[in-house]
C-alpha positions, 0 to 999 in steps of 0.5 A: 127898849120895850124889853127893860120895861117888861120887868117892873123892877128896872123902874127908876133913875137915881136916888130921889132928890129930897127938898133942901132945909130951907125956907119958912117951913124950916126955920127952927133948928129943931125941925132942920135937925129932925130933917137931917136925920130923915134924910140920913135914913135914905142915904142908909138904905132905909126908905121905908123907915124914912117914908114913915118919918116923913109921915110922922113930921107931916103931922106936926106942922099945921099950916096945909101948904107947909104940909104938902111942901114936907109930903113932897118929900115922899117922892124921893122915897118911892123913887128909890123904890121904884114905886113911881105910880106912888111918886106920880100920886104926890108930885101931881097935887104939888103947885110948882109956882108956889114952890121955893126956888131952891126946891125946884130942881128936886121937884122937876128931877123926881117928876121927870124920872117919874114920867119917864119910867112910867113911859110917858115920854110926851109928858116927859118931852113937855116937862123938859121943854117948860124947864129948860132954866132949871137944867141951865141952873140947878144949884145944888141938885147939879148931880141929880139933874144931870142923871135924869138928863141922862135918863132923858137921852137914853130913854126918850131921845134915844141918844145912847151915846150921849147918855153913856158919856154923861153917865160915865162922868157921873160914875167918876164924880166925887159924891156918895156911891148911893146916889151912883147905884142908877148910874152904874146899873145903866152903864151895865146896861150900855156895856151889855148893848156894846157886846162887852159882857166883862164891863157890863158884869163890873158895872152891874156888881158896882150897883148891886153892892151900892144900896140895899133895897134900892130898885137898881141894886136889885135889878143889877143883882138879877142880871148878875145871876 
């Protein structure tokens, strides 16, 4: 496992979860439409543009708490890029208890993968223990939390068989391919460990083709050389 962490590009787990377009911060339809456009940038593989637009949107908001909520969405862009220290810098300032309940699963997903890929495993364990209810009732963030759970099983628990089973289910799920790029990459790592280079190359190729600029796509392309 130590060898994996020696390459900074391996940081990450999945496309970061952006917070839902609900709650007091999104009462106005114009605001909702702007945030749908911003989120689309991330799905199109433009994380830098996404981060810039988030900053622009934050500048429009007057209330300090709304600014903090909207700033939290920057974590998703940093997760996409594998910039986990930056993601942590955003998430550590969020007061979980003040988050709308519908947004809490996105926060937990982003925070968990951020901790894991900074090798802060004890903190990751405590986070899992503290938020078992989130994983039991993930709402619309089921796929994100399943992905972070698989990564948790892989790196923190060390149960790679369970992680592979969950990752295989996620790879077969009906959802946009961009949400699967980290899944493909870790299935490639699993195939390598099982001594199946052909399967590993197949998974790495799918990851490399899934999303431009994503940490897992770049890492997979590197392993294909």
